[in-house]
C-alpha positions as a printed Julia matrix, in Angstrom:
67×3 Matrix{Float64}:
  14.65  10.02  -12.68
  11.67   8.46  -11.01
   7.94   9.14  -11.19
   6.46  10.47   -7.96
   2.66  10.75   -7.88
   0.71  12.5    -5.17
  -3.07  12.04   -5.18
  -5.13  14.18   -2.82
  -8.9   13.99   -2.67
 -11.68  14.74   -0.2
 -13.61  11.66    0.88
 -16.02  10.34    3.5
 -15.19   7.27    5.57
 -17.74   5.84    8.01
 -19.66   9.1     7.9
 -16.62  11.3     8.65
 -15.17  13.85    6.23
 -11.47  13.45    5.55
  -8.74  14.05    2.99
  -7.09  10.98    1.46
  -3.43  11.47    0.47
  -1.77   8.71   -1.54
   1.91   8.63   -2.6
   3.03   6.39   -5.47
   6.6    6.06   -6.75
   7.25   4.39  -10.12
   3.79   2.79  -10.03
   4.16   1.31   -6.51
   1.86   2.67   -3.81
   4.19   3.68   -1.0
   1.99   5.48    1.52
  -1.61   6.45    2.17
  -2.64   8.97    4.82
  -6.21   9.63    5.95
  -6.4   13.17    7.33
  -9.52  13.32    9.52
  -8.41  16.66   11.02
  -8.62  18.21    7.52
  -5.19  19.76    8.07
  -4.46  20.29    4.4
  -6.6   22.95    2.77
  -7.12  23.99   -0.82
  -4.34  26.17   -2.19
  -0.6   26.08   -2.79
   1.86  23.24   -2.84
   5.65  23.45   -2.64
   8.82  21.4    -3.02
  11.17  21.23   -0.07
  14.68  19.9     0.49
  16.08  19.72    4.03
  19.83  19.11    3.73
  21.64  22.32    2.64
  24.36  20.18    1.02
  21.99  18.18   -1.17
  20.79  18.94   -4.67
  17.25  18.3    -5.89
  16.24  18.38   -9.55
  12.56  18.49  -10.51
  11.12  18.32  -14.0
   7.75  17.98  -15.71
   5.37  18.95  -12.92
   1.73  18.33  -13.84
  -1.46  19.1   -11.94
  -4.34  17.02  -13.28
  -8.02  16.81  -12.35
  -9.09  13.55  -10.71
 -11.78  11.44  -12.37
């Protein structure tokens, strides 16, 4: 198993509204995306697996408020 963290928060950068999306795996920041188009709205999230022959196991999903 590995720990996959996804942090999503609204922010302002140089006077522009945006959503900051940060992905961390096992404590190492892997990717950060600044969404100035505000593509991702409040609501649902889902897990997706693309290869029909693969198997994905997910456990202990937590949604926590950000400080």
